[in-house]
C-alpha positions in Angstrom: 77.3 90.2 93.7 79.2 90.4 90.8 80.5 87.0 91.3 76.9 85.6 91.8 75.9 87.3 88.3 78.7 85.9 86.4 77.9 82.5 87.9 74.5 82.7 86.4 75.0 84.9 83.7 73.1 82.7 81.0 70.4 82.2 83.5 69.8 86.0 83.9 70.1 86.8 80.4 67.5 84.1 79.6 65.2 85.6 82.3 65.7 89.4 81.1 64.6 87.7 77.5 61.8 86.2 78.8 60.8 89.5 80.1 61.5 91.4 77.0 64.5 93.3 79.0 67.7 91.8 77.6 68.9 95.4 76.7 69.6 95.7 80.3 72.8 93.5 79.3 73.9 95.5 76.4 76.6 97.5 78.4 77.6 94.7 80.3 79.6 92.0 78.5 80.3 88.6 80.2 83.8 88.7 79.5 83.9 92.4 81.3 82.1 90.7 84.2 84.5 87.9 84.5 87.3 90.2 84.5 85.8 92.6 87.1 85.3 89.3 89.5 88.9 88.5 89.1 90.0 92.1 89.8 87.9 92.4 93.0 88.8 88.8 94.2 92.2 90.1 95.9 90.2 92.6 97.8 87.8 90.1 98.8 90.8 87.8 100.0 92.2 90.9 101.9 89.2 91.5 103.8 88.6 88.1 105.0 92.0 87.8 106.2 92.1 91.3 108.1 88.5 90.6 109.6 89.5 87.4 110.9 88.5 87.0 114.6 90.1 83.9 115.9 93.7 84.6 114.7 96.3 87.7 115.1 95.6 90.0 112.2 97.7 93.2 113.0 100.7 92.1 111.2 99.0 91.5 108.1 98.1 95.1 107.4 101.5 96.0 105.6 101.3 92.6 104.0 98.0 93.2 102.5 98.5 96.9 101.7 101.7 95.8 99.6 99.8 92.9 97.7 97.0 95.5 96.9 99.4 97.9 95.6 101.1 95.5 93.3 97.6 94.2 92.3 96.7 97.9 91.3 100.1 98.3 89.1 99.1 98.8 85.5 99.4 95.9 83.2 100.0 95.8 79.2 96.6 93.8 79.0 94.6 96.1 80.6 92.0 98.1 78.8 91.0 101.7 79.1 88.3 100.7 81.8 90.3 98.9 84.1 93.6 101.0 83.6 91.1 103.9 85.0 90.0 101.8 87.6 93.3 100.8 88.9 94.5 104.3 89.0 91.6 105.3 91.1 91.9 102.4 93.5 95.2 102.9 93.8 95.1 106.5 94.7 92.2 105.9 97.2 94.5 103.2 98.8 97.2 105.3 99.1 95.3 108.4 100.6 93.2 106.3 103.1 95.7 103.8 104.3 98.8 104.4 106.2 101.1 101.8 108.1 102.0 103.2 111.5 104.5 102.2 113.8 102.2 99.6 115.8 101.8 97.8 112.5 105.4 97.7 112.0 105.8 96.4 115.3 103.4 93.6 114.7 105.3 92.6 111.6 108.5 92.3 113.6 107.0 90.4 116.4 105.7 87.7 113.8 108.9 85.6 113.4 108.4 85.1 109.5 107.9 88.6 108.8 110.9 90.1 111.2 113.0 91.1 108.4 110.7 93.9 107.8 111.4 93.4 104.0 108.1 95.3 102.9 109.2 98.3 104.6 110.4 100.8 101.9 111.8 103.4 104.5 115.7 102.8 105.6 115.3 103.8 109.2 112.0 102.0 109.9 113.9 98.9 110.8 115.9 100.6 113.2 113.0 102.4 114.5 111.2 99.3 115.2 114.2 97.6 116.8 114.7 100.5 118.9 110.8 100.6 120.2 110.9 97.1 121.1 114.2 97.6 123.1 112.4 100.5 124.8 109.3 98.3 125.6 111.6 95.5 126.9 113.4 98.0 129.0 110.3 99.3 130.7 109.2 95.7 131.5 112.9 95.1 133.1 112.7 98.4 135.2 109.7 97.2 136.8 111.0 94.1 137.8 111.5 93.7 141.6 115.1 93.9 141.6 118.1 94.5 139.4 119.4 90.8 139.6 116.0 89.7 138.2 116.8 91.7 134.9 117.7 90.0 131.9 121.3 90.6 131.0 121.5 89.6 127.4 119.9 91.7 124.6 116.6 89.7 124.0 115.9 91.9 120.6 119.1 90.9 119.1 118.8 87.5 120.1 115.4 87.1 118.5 116.5 88.8 115.4 119.2 86.2 114.9 117.3 83.4 115.7 116.2 81.2 112.7 112.9 82.1 111.2 110.6 79.3 110.9 109.5 78.0 107.6 106.6 75.8 107.8 103.4 76.8 105.7 100.8 76.3 108.8 102.4 78.5 111.2 100.6 79.3 114.2 102.4 82.5 116.0 100.7 82.4 119.3 101.9 78.6 119.6 105.3 79.8 118.5 105.6 82.4 121.2 104.4 80.0 123.6 107.0 77.6 122.8 109.7 80.4 122.8 108.6 82.4 125.6 111.3 80.9 128.1 114.0 81.8 125.6 112.6 85.6 124.9 110.5 86.5 127.9 110.2 89.9 127.5 109.8 90.2 123.9 106.9 87.3 124.2 105.1 89.5 126.5 105.1 92.3 124.1 104.4 90.0 121.1 101.2 88.8 122.9 100.1 92.4 123.8 100.4 93.7 120.4 99.5 90.5 118.2 96.2 90.7 120.4 95.0 93.9 118.8 92.8 93.3 115.7 93.7 94.8 112.5 89.8 95.6 111.8 86.8 96.4 114.0 84.6 93.8 112.0 84.4 91.3 114.9 83.3 94.0 117.2 80.7 95.2 114.7 79.5 91.4 114.2 78.7 91.4 117.9 77.1 94.9 117.9 74.8 93.6 115.4 74.1 90.4 117.1 73.2 92.2 120.2 70.8 94.2 118.1 68.9 91.2 117.4 69.0 90.0 120.9 67.6 92.8 122.4 64.8 93.7 120.4 61.6 95.4 121.2 60.3 92.1 122.5 63.2 91.4 124.5 63.8 94.9 125.9 63.4 93.7 129.5 66.4 91.3 129.6 68.9 92.0 132.2 72.6 93.0 131.1 74.1 89.8 132.7 71.5 87.6 130.3 72.4 89.7 127.3 76.1 89.2 127.9 75.4 85.3 128.4 73.5 85.0 125.3 76.3 86.9 123.2 79.1 85.0 124.9 77.4 81.8 123.9 76.7 83.0 120.2 80.4 84.0 119.8 81.7 80.7 121.2 79.3 78.5 119.3 80.6 80.0 116.1 83.9 78.3 116.8 82.4 74.6 116.4 
């Protein structure tokens, strides 16, 4: 909304002037509005990235939390309003959001983030490595016979493996390509990276379901509703 008003500020001002209501903009300067739009842009980018439904997102949770914390650090150019706003936003961010082991595992299982440089705690890296090793051992113990178990330490091999550098990197394609080299870690990666960072996609589906199953369509069979939702979801891909 702020961005829309900022882009049409002069039009809005002209309209209010025509109505004799120009005073409604007395406390809202154009410069302040533009600064607010720039301030909120980072949050818009974070929301869009974490609510994506066609690509893995869980590994981005810690990444965006770190970016937002840095975005909210005080600056010498901040006026009193933005200084106070940043402080309040940072406090809420710290109180409301916490990085759990699952987020750290997702980061580690993304080849470009496996160094875990964003994690502040010294013990976090070791904890993550040990947890992945435990998950690998669980997989190996379920194998039909001991002779089928992987003798080498897959986790160490993955850690030492050269990280990809390409910008347009597809993590799922990477794991598909390297599944033979790291079979157990690849299995874990597919399981964890399939977990969404946000429930937004599910909420969108529920919203769509609300339109499909209206008062006039209350007699639709469950299977028909499922088919409609499936088609709606897949049509958005094209």
